[in-house]
Backbone as XML, in Angstrom:
<?xml version="1.0"?>
<chain id="A" units="angstrom">
  <residue number="1" name="MET">
    <atom name="N" x="91.170" y="140.853" z="128.023"/>
    <atom name="CA" x="91.106" y="141.555" z="128.995"/>
    <atom name="C" x="91.001" y="141.065" z="130.526"/>
  </residue>
  <residue number="2" name="LYS">
    <atom name="N" x="91.908" y="141.400" z="130.972"/>
    <atom name="CA" x="92.009" y="140.613" z="132.697"/>
    <atom name="C" x="91.072" y="141.688" z="133.111"/>
  </residue>
  <residue number="3" name="SER">
    <atom name="N" x="90.424" y="140.980" z="134.506"/>
    <atom name="CA" x="90.037" y="141.945" z="135.457"/>
    <atom name="C" x="91.120" y="142.378" z="136.339"/>
  </residue>
  <residue number="4" name="ALA">
    <atom name="N" x="90.252" y="143.078" z="137.259"/>
    <atom name="CA" x="90.961" y="143.895" z="138.571"/>
    <atom name="C" x="92.272" y="143.208" z="138.631"/>
  </residue>
  <residue number="5" name="SER">
    <atom name="N" x="91.575" y="141.809" z="139.490"/>
    <atom name="CA" x="92.569" y="141.615" z="140.388"/>
    <atom name="C" x="93.721" y="140.920" z="139.421"/>
  </residue>
  <residue number="6" name="GLY">
    <atom name="N" x="93.223" y="140.593" z="138.338"/>
    <atom name="CA" x="94.896" y="139.557" z="137.309"/>
    <atom name="C" x="94.523" y="138.420" z="137.972"/>
  </residue>
  <residue number="7" name="ALA">
    <atom name="N" x="93.598" y="137.835" z="138.422"/>
    <atom name="CA" x="93.294" y="136.430" z="138.018"/>
    <atom name="C" x="92.431" y="135.968" z="136.543"/>
  </residue>
  <residue number="8" name="PRO">
    <atom name="N" x="92.693" y="134.950" z="136.133"/>
    <atom name="CA" x="92.112" y="134.605" z="135.128"/>
    <atom name="C" x="90.781" y="134.707" z="135.572"/>
  </residue>
  <residue number="9" name="ARG">
    <atom name="N" x="89.741" y="134.599" z="134.052"/>
    <atom name="CA" x="88.527" y="134.806" z="134.014"/>
    <atom name="C" x="88.021" y="133.150" z="134.693"/>
  </residue>
  <residue number="10" name="ARG">
    <atom name="N" x="86.467" y="133.128" z="135.514"/>
    <atom name="CA" x="85.687" y="132.020" z="135.844"/>
    <atom name="C" x="84.566" y="131.641" z="134.340"/>
  </residue>
  <residue number="11" name="HIS">
    <atom name="N" x="84.865" y="130.291" z="133.836"/>
    <atom name="CA" x="83.519" y="130.398" z="133.521"/>
    <atom name="C" x="83.077" y="129.352" z="133.821"/>
  </residue>
  <residue number="12" name="LEU">
    <atom name="N" x="81.366" y="130.079" z="133.755"/>
    <atom name="CA" x="80.294" y="128.626" z="134.298"/>
    <atom name="C" x="80.603" y="127.539" z="133.303"/>
  </residue>
  <residue number="13" name="PRO">
    <atom name="N" x="80.130" y="126.077" z="133.784"/>
    <atom name="CA" x="80.019" y="125.336" z="133.126"/>
    <atom name="C" x="79.171" y="125.031" z="132.042"/>
  </residue>
  <residue number="14" name="THR">
    <atom name="N" x="78.100" y="125.735" z="131.972"/>
    <atom name="CA" x="77.362" y="125.760" z="130.894"/>
    <atom name="C" x="77.137" y="126.510" z="130.036"/>
  </residue>
  <residue number="15" name="SER">
    <atom name="N" x="78.157" y="127.422" z="130.484"/>
    <atom name="CA" x="78.487" y="128.820" z="129.301"/>
    <atom name="C" x="79.202" y="128.486" z="128.184"/>
  </residue>
  <residue number="16" name="PRO">
    <atom name="N" x="78.260" y="128.906" z="127.083"/>
    <atom name="CA" x="78.864" y="128.786" z="125.333"/>
    <atom name="C" x="80.006" y="129.206" z="125.426"/>
  </residue>
  <residue number="17" name="PHE">
    <atom name="N" x="81.059" y="129.988" z="126.039"/>
    <atom name="CA" x="82.336" y="131.063" z="125.841"/>
    <atom name="C" x="82.853" y="130.155" z="126.633"/>
  </residue>
  <residue number="18" name="LYS">
    <atom name="N" x="82.620" y="129.436" z="127.269"/>
    <atom name="CA" x="83.544" y="128.726" z="127.916"/>
    <atom name="C" x="85.174" y="127.803" z="127.031"/>
  </residue>
  <residue number="19" name="PRO">
    <atom name="N" x="86.201" y="128.298" z="127.365"/>
    <atom name="CA" x="87.458" y="127.353" z="126.741"/>
    <atom name="C" x="87.273" y="126.543" z="125.658"/>
  </residue>
  <residue number="20" name="PRO">
    <atom name="N" x="87.365" y="126.101" z="125.009"/>
    <atom name="CA" x="87.282" y="124.460" z="124.087"/>
    <atom name="C" x="88.737" y="123.501" z="125.124"/>
  </residue>
  <residue number="21" name="LEU">
    <atom name="N" x="87.708" y="122.548" z="125.141"/>
    <atom name="CA" x="88.838" y="121.088" z="125.588"/>
    <atom name="C" x="89.823" y="120.820" z="124.812"/>
  </residue>
  <residue number="22" name="PRO">
    <atom name="N" x="90.735" y="120.903" z="125.321"/>
    <atom name="CA" x="92.364" y="120.168" z="124.435"/>
    <atom name="C" x="91.717" y="119.070" z="123.552"/>
  </residue>
  <residue number="23" name="ALA">
    <atom name="N" x="92.484" y="119.198" z="122.301"/>
    <atom name="CA" x="92.245" y="117.542" z="121.814"/>
    <atom name="C" x="92.904" y="116.218" z="122.033"/>
  </residue>
  <residue number="24" name="PRO">
    <atom name="N" x="92.349" y="115.149" z="122.016"/>
    <atom name="CA" x="93.115" y="114.134" z="122.424"/>
    <atom name="C" x="93.745" y="114.038" z="121.982"/>
  </residue>
  <residue number="25" name="PRO">
    <atom name="N" x="95.181" y="112.979" z="121.702"/>
    <atom name="CA" x="96.438" y="112.707" z="121.210"/>
    <atom name="C" x="95.890" y="111.851" z="119.795"/>
  </residue>
  <residue number="26" name="LEU">
    <atom name="N" x="96.584" y="111.570" z="119.139"/>
    <atom name="CA" x="95.923" y="110.853" z="117.818"/>
    <atom name="C" x="96.555" y="109.949" z="118.164"/>
  </residue>
  <residue number="27" name="GLU">
    <atom name="N" x="95.674" y="108.578" z="117.833"/>
    <atom name="CA" x="96.077" y="107.041" z="117.737"/>
    <atom name="C" x="97.322" y="106.691" z="117.398"/>
  </residue>
  <residue number="28" name="GLN">
    <atom name="N" x="98.716" y="106.127" z="117.798"/>
    <atom name="CA" x="99.711" y="105.987" z="117.189"/>
    <atom name="C" x="99.832" y="104.507" z="116.969"/>
  </residue>
  <residue number="29" name="TYR">
    <atom name="N" x="99.657" y="103.815" z="115.192"/>
    <atom name="CA" x="99.565" y="102.840" z="114.683"/>
    <atom name="C" x="101.077" y="102.659" z="114.175"/>
  </residue>
  <residue number="30" name="SER">
    <atom name="N" x="101.640" y="101.257" z="113.924"/>
    <atom name="CA" x="103.041" y="101.509" z="113.530"/>
    <atom name="C" x="102.276" y="99.837" z="112.185"/>
  </residue>
  <residue number="31" name="VAL">
    <atom name="N" x="103.288" y="99.701" z="111.387"/>
    <atom name="CA" x="103.477" y="98.295" z="110.487"/>
    <atom name="C" x="102.674" y="97.365" z="111.238"/>
  </residue>
  <residue number="32" name="ASP">
    <atom name="N" x="102.256" y="96.219" z="110.721"/>
    <atom name="CA" x="101.566" y="95.174" z="111.304"/>
    <atom name="C" x="100.830" y="95.188" z="111.938"/>
  </residue>
  <residue number="33" name="ASP">
    <atom name="N" x="100.142" y="96.346" z="113.006"/>
    <atom name="CA" x="99.367" y="96.667" z="113.335"/>
    <atom name="C" x="98.040" y="95.612" z="113.461"/>
  </residue>
  <residue number="34" name="ARG">
    <atom name="N" x="97.265" y="95.065" z="114.227"/>
    <atom name="CA" x="96.042" y="94.823" z="113.442"/>
    <atom name="C" x="94.773" y="95.513" z="113.912"/>
  </residue>
  <residue number="35" name="VAL">
    <atom name="N" x="93.979" y="96.034" z="113.145"/>
    <atom name="CA" x="93.077" y="97.035" z="113.502"/>
    <atom name="C" x="91.272" y="96.458" z="112.498"/>
  </residue>
  <residue number="36" name="SER">
    <atom name="N" x="90.566" y="97.228" z="113.267"/>
    <atom name="CA" x="89.055" y="97.180" z="112.755"/>
    <atom name="C" x="88.705" y="98.426" z="112.033"/>
  </residue>
  <residue number="37" name="HIS">
    <atom name="N" x="88.097" y="98.543" z="111.116"/>
    <atom name="CA" x="87.026" y="99.825" z="111.075"/>
    <atom name="C" x="85.670" y="99.553" z="110.947"/>
  </residue>
  <residue number="38" name="ASP">
    <atom name="N" x="85.231" y="100.063" z="111.060"/>
    <atom name="CA" x="83.400" y="100.043" z="110.687"/>
    <atom name="C" x="82.882" y="99.673" z="109.606"/>
  </residue>
  <residue number="39" name="ARG">
    <atom name="N" x="83.337" y="100.165" z="108.748"/>
    <atom name="CA" x="83.609" y="99.926" z="107.117"/>
    <atom name="C" x="84.022" y="99.010" z="106.320"/>
  </residue>
  <residue number="40" name="TYR">
    <atom name="N" x="85.110" y="98.531" z="106.802"/>
    <atom name="CA" x="85.647" y="97.815" z="105.692"/>
    <atom name="C" x="86.134" y="96.590" z="106.343"/>
  </residue>
  <residue number="41" name="GLY">
    <atom name="N" x="85.949" y="96.633" z="107.888"/>
    <atom name="CA" x="86.227" y="95.304" z="108.646"/>
    <atom name="C" x="87.814" y="95.034" z="109.381"/>
  </residue>
  <residue number="42" name="LEU">
    <atom name="N" x="88.156" y="93.789" z="109.492"/>
    <atom name="CA" x="89.786" y="93.782" z="110.198"/>
    <atom name="C" x="90.612" y="93.835" z="109.302"/>
  </residue>
  <residue number="43" name="GLY">
    <atom name="N" x="91.661" y="94.032" z="109.424"/>
    <atom name="CA" x="92.689" y="94.522" z="108.422"/>
    <atom name="C" x="93.867" y="95.083" z="109.018"/>
  </residue>
  <residue number="44" name="VAL">
    <atom name="N" x="95.209" y="94.772" z="108.461"/>
    <atom name="CA" x="96.533" y="94.964" z="109.371"/>
    <atom name="C" x="97.023" y="96.150" z="108.157"/>
  </residue>
  <residue number="45" name="VAL">
    <atom name="N" x="97.702" y="97.255" z="109.468"/>
    <atom name="CA" x="98.604" y="98.514" z="108.848"/>
    <atom name="C" x="99.612" y="98.199" z="108.132"/>
  </residue>
  <residue number="46" name="ILE">
    <atom name="N" x="99.856" y="98.333" z="106.672"/>
    <atom name="CA" x="100.730" y="98.100" z="105.839"/>
    <atom name="C" x="102.073" y="99.017" z="105.550"/>
  </residue>
  <residue number="47" name="GLY">
    <atom name="N" x="101.150" y="100.141" z="105.838"/>
    <atom name="CA" x="102.222" y="101.230" z="105.593"/>
    <atom name="C" x="101.359" y="102.436" z="106.691"/>
  </residue>
  <residue number="48" name="VAL">
    <atom name="N" x="102.422" y="103.408" z="107.223"/>
    <atom name="CA" x="102.200" y="104.599" z="108.352"/>
    <atom name="C" x="102.641" y="105.701" z="107.412"/>
  </residue>
  <residue number="49" name="GLU">
    <atom name="N" x="101.780" y="107.171" z="107.687"/>
    <atom name="CA" x="102.337" y="108.052" z="106.977"/>
    <atom name="C" x="102.231" y="109.304" z="108.539"/>
  </residue>
  <residue number="50" name="GLU">
    <atom name="N" x="103.505" y="109.114" z="109.132"/>
    <atom name="CA" x="103.442" y="109.967" z="110.768"/>
    <atom name="C" x="101.874" y="111.023" z="110.573"/>
  </residue>
  <residue number="51" name="GLY">
    <atom name="N" x="101.188" y="111.012" z="111.528"/>
    <atom name="CA" x="100.044" y="112.179" z="111.936"/>
    <atom name="C" x="99.490" y="112.311" z="110.851"/>
  </residue>
  <residue number="52" name="ALA">
    <atom name="N" x="99.536" y="112.002" z="109.322"/>
    <atom name="CA" x="99.046" y="112.048" z="108.209"/>
    <atom name="C" x="97.485" y="110.967" z="107.755"/>
  </residue>
  <residue number="53" name="ALA">
    <atom name="N" x="97.978" y="109.530" z="107.673"/>
    <atom name="CA" x="97.180" y="108.458" z="107.445"/>
    <atom name="C" x="98.282" y="107.305" z="107.585"/>
  </residue>
  <residue number="54" name="VAL">
    <atom name="N" x="97.144" y="106.645" z="107.264"/>
    <atom name="CA" x="97.537" y="105.090" z="107.591"/>
    <atom name="C" x="96.793" y="103.716" z="106.776"/>
  </residue>
  <residue number="55" name="LEU">
    <atom name="N" x="97.984" y="103.334" z="105.832"/>
    <atom name="CA" x="97.617" y="102.504" z="104.813"/>
    <atom name="C" x="96.887" y="100.777" z="105.294"/>
  </residue>
  <residue number="56" name="VAL">
    <atom name="N" x="95.904" y="100.430" z="105.203"/>
    <atom name="CA" x="95.312" y="99.312" z="105.766"/>
    <atom name="C" x="95.147" y="98.303" z="104.896"/>
  </residue>
  <residue number="57" name="ASP">
    <atom name="N" x="95.535" y="97.279" z="104.901"/>
    <atom name="CA" x="94.831" y="95.674" z="104.116"/>
    <atom name="C" x="93.739" y="95.234" z="104.986"/>
  </residue>
  <residue number="58" name="PHE">
    <atom name="N" x="92.938" y="95.322" z="104.006"/>
    <atom name="CA" x="91.837" y="94.252" z="104.627"/>
    <atom name="C" x="91.257" y="93.148" z="103.854"/>
  </residue>
  <residue number="59" name="GLY">
    <atom name="N" x="91.898" y="92.636" z="103.043"/>
    <atom name="CA" x="92.226" y="91.048" z="102.542"/>
    <atom name="C" x="91.877" y="92.100" z="101.026"/>
  </residue>
  <residue number="60" name="SER">
    <atom name="N" x="90.405" y="92.133" z="101.027"/>
    <atom name="CA" x="89.742" y="92.230" z="99.269"/>
    <atom name="C" x="90.063" y="93.859" z="98.784"/>
  </residue>
  <residue number="61" name="ARG">
    <atom name="N" x="90.583" y="94.454" z="99.914"/>
    <atom name="CA" x="90.845" y="95.759" z="99.226"/>
    <atom name="C" x="92.299" y="96.681" z="100.117"/>
  </residue>
  <residue number="62" name="GLN">
    <atom name="N" x="92.778" y="97.765" z="99.589"/>
    <atom name="CA" x="93.659" y="98.259" z="100.878"/>
    <atom name="C" x="93.012" y="99.832" z="100.382"/>
  </residue>
  <residue number="63" name="GLU">
    <atom name="N" x="92.653" y="100.281" z="101.687"/>
    <atom name="CA" x="92.376" y="101.812" z="102.298"/>
    <atom name="C" x="93.519" y="102.315" z="102.601"/>
  </residue>
  <residue number="64" name="ARG">
    <atom name="N" x="93.590" y="103.913" z="102.401"/>
    <atom name="CA" x="94.399" y="105.147" z="103.107"/>
    <atom name="C" x="93.014" y="105.891" z="103.991"/>
  </residue>
  <residue number="65" name="ILE">
    <atom name="N" x="93.529" y="105.558" z="105.327"/>
    <atom name="CA" x="92.073" y="106.185" z="106.174"/>
    <atom name="C" x="93.542" y="107.712" z="106.671"/>
  </residue>
  <residue number="66" name="THR">
    <atom name="N" x="92.437" y="108.553" z="106.940"/>
    <atom name="CA" x="93.334" y="109.387" z="107.141"/>
    <atom name="C" x="92.627" y="109.757" z="108.638"/>
  </residue>
  <residue number="67" name="ALA">
    <atom name="N" x="93.877" y="110.722" z="109.565"/>
    <atom name="CA" x="93.762" y="111.138" z="110.819"/>
    <atom name="C" x="92.727" y="112.095" z="110.865"/>
  </residue>
  <residue number="68" name="PRO">
    <atom name="N" x="91.834" y="112.098" z="111.366"/>
    <atom name="CA" x="91.810" y="111.542" z="112.722"/>
    <atom name="C" x="91.929" y="109.987" z="113.291"/>
  </residue>
  <residue number="69" name="TYR">
    <atom name="N" x="91.310" y="109.180" z="111.724"/>
    <atom name="CA" x="91.351" y="107.895" z="112.359"/>
    <atom name="C" x="89.915" y="107.287" z="113.131"/>
  </residue>
  <residue number="70" name="ALA">
    <atom name="N" x="88.833" y="108.638" z="112.789"/>
    <atom name="CA" x="87.462" y="108.362" z="113.600"/>
    <atom name="C" x="86.790" y="106.729" z="113.819"/>
  </residue>
  <residue number="71" name="LYS">
    <atom name="N" x="87.036" y="106.755" z="112.643"/>
    <atom name="CA" x="86.582" y="104.514" z="112.466"/>
    <atom name="C" x="87.388" y="103.691" z="113.002"/>
  </residue>
  <residue number="72" name="LEU">
    <atom name="N" x="88.843" y="103.538" z="113.363"/>
    <atom name="CA" x="89.806" y="102.987" z="113.494"/>
    <atom name="C" x="89.613" y="102.418" z="114.427"/>
  </residue>
  <residue number="73" name="VAL">
    <atom name="N" x="90.065" y="101.546" z="115.117"/>
    <atom name="CA" x="90.440" y="100.663" z="115.838"/>
    <atom name="C" x="91.334" y="99.997" z="115.860"/>
  </residue>
  <residue number="74" name="LYS">
    <atom name="N" x="92.691" y="100.189" z="117.133"/>
    <atom name="CA" x="94.071" y="99.334" z="117.048"/>
    <atom name="C" x="92.985" y="98.297" z="118.114"/>
  </residue>
  <residue number="75" name="LEU">
    <atom name="N" x="93.306" y="96.828" z="117.226"/>
    <atom name="CA" x="92.888" y="95.292" z="118.176"/>
    <atom name="C" x="94.013" y="94.908" z="119.397"/>
  </residue>
</chain>
């Protein structure tokens, strides 16, 4: 529903009905990137599934980390 003037509706900063913020873009990883994970520690990316997951070698184990990579940081 549009207002009579045709302008988009304004939302107050504290309103619970304000439009959601756009999602931040996913971090892009490539093979041989060095990464750090909160639980597994330092590792190296050994495989990439675009937009879905990365396969990381942490030395003692290999883990598949799925998007949005919340605990994974590129070094």
